[in-house]
C-alpha positions in Angstrom: 0.1 0.3 0.3 1.5 3.4 -1.2 0.8 6.4 1.7 -0.4 9.2 0.2 1.7 12.6 1.3 -1.0 15.3 2.8 -0.2 17.6 0.7 -2.4 15.6 -2.4 -5.7 15.9 -0.5 -8.4 17.7 -2.1 -8.7 19.5 0.9 -4.9 20.9 0.8 -5.4 22.0 -2.7 -8.5 23.7 -2.6 -7.0 25.6 0.6 -4.0 26.9 -0.7 -5.8 27.9 -4.2 -3.9 30.4 -5.7 -6.3 33.1 -5.6 -5.4 34.0 -10.0 -4.7 36.1 -12.5 -4.6 39.9 -12.1 -6.5 42.1 -14.3 -6.0 44.8 -16.0 -8.5 46.5 -14.0 -6.4 45.3 -10.6 -3.5 45.9 -11.6 -4.6 49.4 -12.5 -6.0 50.0 -9.4 -2.6 48.9 -7.4 0.0 50.6 -9.5 -2.3 53.9 -8.2 -2.4 52.6 -4.5 1.2 52.0 -4.6 1.9 55.6 -5.5 0.0 56.9 -2.8 1.5 58.0 0.6 -0.3 57.9 3.7 -0.8 61.4 3.4 -2.9 60.9 1.0 -5.5 58.2 2.3 -8.5 60.0 3.6 -9.0 58.6 6.8 -12.4 61.0 7.6 -15.0 58.3 6.9 -12.9 56.1 10.0 -14.1 56.3 13.3 -11.8 56.8 15.6 -12.2 55.6 18.8 -10.2 56.2 22.0 -12.7 54.5 24.7 -9.6 51.8 26.2 -11.7 50.5 28.7 -13.0 47.1 27.3 -9.1 46.4 25.9 -7.5 43.5 27.3 -3.7 43.5 28.6 -1.9 40.7 27.0 -4.8 38.9 25.2 -2.5 37.8 22.0 0.8 37.4 24.7 1.8 33.8 24.5 4.8 33.4 27.2 7.3 31.1 26.5 7.3 27.4 28.4 9.4 25.2 28.9 8.5 21.2 29.4 10.0 20.5 33.0 9.6 17.8 35.1 8.1 18.3 39.3 7.5 16.6 41.7 3.8 17.1 43.1 1.6 16.0 46.2 -0.5 13.7 45.4 -3.2 15.5 46.7 -2.9 19.0 45.3 -2.4 17.1 41.8 -5.7 15.4 42.5 -7.0 18.9 44.0 -6.4 20.4 40.5 -7.2 17.5 38.3 -10.2 17.6 39.9 -11.1 21.6 39.7 -10.3 21.4 35.5 -12.6 18.5 35.3 -9.1 16.4 34.0 -9.0 19.5 31.2 -6.3 21.4 31.4 -5.0 21.1 35.0 -1.3 21.8 34.6 -2.3 25.5 32.5 -4.5 25.7 36.3 -1.1 25.2 37.9 0.7 27.0 35.6 -2.1 30.1 36.6 -2.1 29.5 40.6 2.1 30.0 39.8 2.1 32.8 37.9 -0.3 34.8 40.6 2.2 33.6 43.7 4.9 34.8 41.9 3.0 38.4 41.4 1.5 38.5 44.6 5.4 37.9 46.3 7.0 40.4 43.6 5.3 43.9 44.9 6.3 43.0 48.2 
């Protein structure tokens, strides 16, 4: 039996399909846009958003993770697993450790 490579599947071919040929109309429009400076762009129809009260700090920040082996008391591990319902209990432990570190950095 010959193993098929994943890039030969219809899904991959469809997903990474070439956008097609650039029409002369689109090419002319892109040429005009390329020559424009930032000062030439009209922003008057774009509302200026000054309310940052609902902004989330660090929403897209992902700290670097490092794989470690850690010995934890069985009852502590069972508590985290029970609280997380078996899913992502290590993330919950990491969050608890981070809160501890942040609390002790302030003092």
